[in-house]
C-alpha atoms as one frame of an Amber mdcrd trajectory, in Angstrom:
protein
 109.018  89.777 105.215 111.696  87.464 103.900 114.941  89.433 103.711 116.652
  89.244 100.341 119.994  90.534  99.170 119.958  92.705  96.083 121.529  89.896
  94.030 118.943  87.354  95.199 116.089  89.772  94.477 117.441  90.404  90.976
 117.783  86.682  90.425 114.117  86.140  91.325 112.980  89.107  89.244 114.821
  87.712  86.210 111.880  85.377  85.507 110.143  88.547  84.251 113.153  89.717
  82.245 115.894  92.161  83.187 114.577  94.576  85.855 115.304  98.259  85.287
 114.290 101.556  86.845 112.101 102.763  83.954 110.075  99.555  83.855 109.524
  99.769  87.611 108.432 103.418  87.456 105.946 102.725  84.659 104.422  99.762
  86.476 103.990 101.901  89.592 102.204 104.539  87.501  99.550 102.005  86.506
  98.507 100.977  90.005  95.336 102.830  89.006  93.804 102.965  85.507  95.598
 105.659  83.534  96.251 106.655  79.940  99.722 107.035  78.487  99.148 110.790
  78.293  98.372 110.952  82.032 101.521 108.977  82.810 103.525 111.318  80.585
 102.325 114.260  82.699 103.280 112.379  85.863 106.841 112.074  84.574 107.232
 115.858  84.581 106.888 115.890  88.379 109.582 113.266  89.022 113.343 113.750
  89.493 115.240 113.377  86.214 116.819 110.092  87.321 113.351 108.531  87.599
 111.699 110.175  84.609 110.904 107.961  81.609 111.752 110.014  78.477 108.815
 111.053  76.289 110.569 109.550  73.246 110.396 106.032  74.706 107.406 106.150
  77.088 104.713 105.155  74.570 106.860 102.337  73.204 107.669 100.997  76.671
 104.006 101.057  77.736 103.102  99.186  74.565 105.778  96.588  75.325 104.467
  96.143  78.884 100.959  95.634  77.521 102.044  93.120  74.878 104.074  91.251
  77.519 100.909  91.122  79.721 102.215  93.262  82.576  99.371  95.680  81.853
  95.762  95.106  80.908  93.524  97.343  78.825  90.708  98.809  80.926  88.887
 101.060  78.458  89.190 103.106  75.284  87.708 106.365  74.092  87.886 108.249
  70.832  88.844 111.902  70.629  88.713 114.419  67.815  89.895 117.989  67.406
  89.143 119.388  63.989  90.501 116.972  61.402  92.754 115.281  63.941  91.632
 112.373  66.105  92.699 109.171  67.728  92.096 106.631  70.481  92.981 107.087
  74.140  93.607 103.804  75.953  93.532 103.313  79.702  95.714 100.611  81.267
  96.256  99.221  84.753  98.436  96.531  86.306  97.496  92.991  85.372  97.822
  90.254  87.975 101.251  89.493  86.503 102.140  93.179  86.679 101.183  93.301
  90.355 103.552  90.433  91.200 106.348  92.007  89.148 105.808  95.380  90.836
 106.407  93.831  94.254 109.832  92.435  93.400 110.899  95.340  91.139 110.020
  97.925  93.813 111.919  95.879  96.365 115.026  95.979  94.171 114.674  99.716
  93.606 114.259 100.332  97.348 117.223  98.182  98.349 119.503  99.701  95.697
 118.836 103.268  96.820 116.416 105.177  98.993 113.476 106.244  96.841 113.097
 110.042  97.006 110.037 111.308  98.877 108.760 113.070  95.759 108.719 109.774
  93.857 106.948 107.965  96.698 104.262 110.638  96.887 103.612 110.918  93.155
 103.641 107.177  92.454 102.111 106.089  95.765 105.040 103.776  96.535 105.394
 104.754 100.189 103.829 101.531 101.470 105.882  99.210  99.280 109.107 101.159
  99.736 108.707 101.335 103.503 108.167  97.583 103.748 111.157  96.875 101.534
 113.544  99.165 103.411 112.455  98.207 106.920 112.083  94.487 106.138 108.622
  94.621 107.696 106.040  91.888 107.344 103.982  92.459 104.204 100.814  90.580
 103.223 101.444  88.001 100.481 105.215  88.734 100.280 106.312  85.195 101.159
 103.836  83.802  98.633 105.342  85.975  95.904 108.855  84.827  96.820 107.814
  81.144  96.761 106.122  81.610  93.391 109.180  83.303  91.864 111.630  80.760
  93.300 109.638  77.862  91.862 109.925  79.302  88.347 113.521  80.482  88.651
 114.787  77.144  89.983 113.152  75.349  87.039 114.391  77.835  84.445 110.856
  78.885  83.495 110.612  82.356  81.949 107.478  84.409  82.566 108.609  87.297
  80.400 105.775  86.942  77.880 103.507  84.576  79.793  99.960  85.357  80.847
  99.504  84.823  84.579  96.050  84.719  86.096  95.061  83.745  89.625  94.269
  80.162  88.624  97.829  79.660  87.329  99.278  81.513  90.307  97.320  79.339
  92.727  98.303  76.035  91.114 102.008  76.781  90.807 102.072  78.390  94.249
 100.595  75.195  95.704 103.360  73.167  94.067 106.036  75.556  95.327 104.678
  75.336  98.870 104.818  71.553  98.828 108.550  71.836  99.470 107.834  73.670
 102.746 104.172  73.066 103.651 104.598  74.119 107.289 105.407  77.644 106.135
 101.760  78.221 105.203  99.593  79.422 108.065  95.942  80.402 108.161  97.017
  83.986 108.794  99.220  83.918 105.664  96.231  82.893 103.547  94.010  85.563
 105.083  96.613  88.230 104.291  97.043  86.973 100.722  93.298  87.097 100.070
  92.981  90.563 101.601  95.840  91.870  99.463  94.350  90.460  96.241  90.972
  92.000  96.928  92.590  95.355  97.741  93.841  95.508  94.147  90.500  94.393
  92.711  91.418  90.748  92.032  88.871  88.146  93.112  90.491  84.813  94.140
  89.093  81.803  92.187  88.615  79.811  95.417  87.046  80.691  98.725  89.543
  80.847 101.572  88.152  77.728 103.261  88.509  75.760  99.993  92.119  76.885
  99.565  92.877  75.838 103.140  91.288  72.432 102.529  93.394  71.860  99.416
  96.619  72.769 101.220  95.775  70.511 104.167  95.182  67.638 101.746  98.460
  68.405 100.003 100.369  68.220 103.261  99.058  64.690 103.868 100.445  63.244
 100.670 102.930  65.433  98.843 103.965  62.874  96.262 100.395  61.953  95.401
  99.299  65.581  95.103 102.046  66.453  92.651 101.547  63.206  90.702  97.789
  63.784  90.362  98.328  67.400  89.330 100.849  66.485  86.632  98.794  63.535
  85.430  95.763  65.768  85.054  97.752  68.239  82.963  99.004  65.388  80.774
  95.472  64.090  80.264  95.876  60.691  81.943  92.590  58.674  81.820  90.495
  58.930  85.004  90.408  55.190  85.788  94.156  54.920  85.301  94.603  57.982
  87.513  92.595  56.390  90.368  94.396  53.040  90.075  97.764  54.738  90.081
  96.810  56.805  93.128  95.722  53.672  95.037  98.970  51.945  94.137 100.900
  54.955  95.424  99.047  54.788  98.769  99.747  51.069  99.168 103.479  51.708
  98.732 103.447  54.334 101.495
């Protein structure tokens, strides 16, 4: 695992907005699909310093959903006499998963997470890795992804992040240090994504092929990627790529 100071970790996390303890605790609660009511009951078992107050919990969960840190899994209607309503179940989105990594790291570095919190929110794995600076699957990829956005002043506070976007921007961020990407790193990243139920858009062998091609011609890869986004005509794209090769 790449060792970060607390200030550096906070700087990287700032692409998602100001990190705070309550946001981190709520994200950890939604590692599995849960309703707001279930999360509210979980709060009662946590130390006061980590408990999200009932008065703000529903509002904060709604904010996390609207900011795309959470995704809606299912809904069900309930009725008791003349009273009724809708119960919604949320879980971490792909964006929420990335944010949870860096937010939990900050929380772990700032202070040792109490055992009761680790057990109730199932943070023991993440907290242990953060405190011991152990090697964690996909950690370096997350750091590269966050650095790329922070260094360019790109805010992800309200952005939707799916695996296609993550993969494209991660590829660009790794172009600065292509030798840092090993086959083992990619295997660990894919295993970690699947563990949380996310299916990568590319097979591992295809991702490896793309990265190997990128290493051969960094300037051309970035130019083609940007030109494609800008809608440059195909024939002009090919001619420009050939011209770039002749210069090399």
